[in-house]
N, C-alpha and C positions, 0 to 999 in steps of 0.2 A: 531433355536433360534435367529439368527441374519440375517435371510433371507432378511429383509428390508434394511440391511446395505449396501450390494453391490450395489443395484440400486441407493441408495441415494448418495453413493460416486461416482460411475461411471457416474451417470446422472447429476452431478454437484451440488447436494444439499449440500455436505460438504463444497465445496469451496464457494458457495453462502452464507452459514452460517458464514464462516470465514470472508468474505468480509463485511457482514452486521455488525458483531461484531466489526470489525476494524473501520468501519464508525461511529458506535455508540461511540466507545472509543475516536476517534478523536473529535467528536462533544462534548462529555463530557469534554474533556481536554480544548477545545477552550472556551466553555461556562464558565468553572470554572476559567480559566485565565482572561477572560473578566470581570467577576463579582467581582473577588477577587484581581486581579492583582498579584496573587501568582501562584505557579506552573510553569510549563514549558511554555515559550512563543511559540506560534505557529511557528514562524520562526525557532525555534530550532529543529523542527521535521517534518514539512510538506513536505519538499523535500524527506526525508527518507520514509515517508508514501506514497508519490506519487510513488516512485520507487517500493516499496513493492506492492502497489495496481496494478501497471502495470504488475508486475510479476504474481500476482494472477489472473488477468484478462487474461493474456496470457495462463496460465495453464487451465483456464476455457474454453477458446476458443479452445485449443488443445483437451481437453476432449470431447467437443461437436462437433468437426469436422468442426470448422469454417475455413475460407480461410487463406491460409498461409500468405497473405500480411497483414491481420489484426494482426495475431500473431507477424509477424516481426515488425509491427508498435508499438505494445505494448512493445516488448522487446527493441526496440530502445528508446522508451519513458522511460523505466526503466533505461537504460544506461545513458540517458541524465540527468534524475533527480538525479541519483546517482553521476554522475560527478559534477553536479552543487552543490550538497550537500557537497561533499568533498572539492571543491574549496571554498565554503562559509566558511566551518569550518577552512580551512587553512588560509584564510584571517582574520577570527576572531582571530585565535591563534596568527598570526603575529601582529595584532593590540594591543593585550593584553600583549605583551612583552615589 
């Protein structure tokens, strides 16, 4: 019944779908904010999205057997983006007090 599911997940199809949906969501949010000046400003979430995308790409690389240094670079990128996001949020919070 779900024989197609295992190769789709193991072969990277699931994570590719999640990455594509995430990119479409970000594009929709950016376009909506640009056209209406409402909703979330991209600066409020793009570092968070970058961190998540790096993690998803690292998972994809691991599943597909890519080189360890590419995986390490993506995980490092996720950590840097996450750290920058936290630092930015703390600065914003301090300025708003």
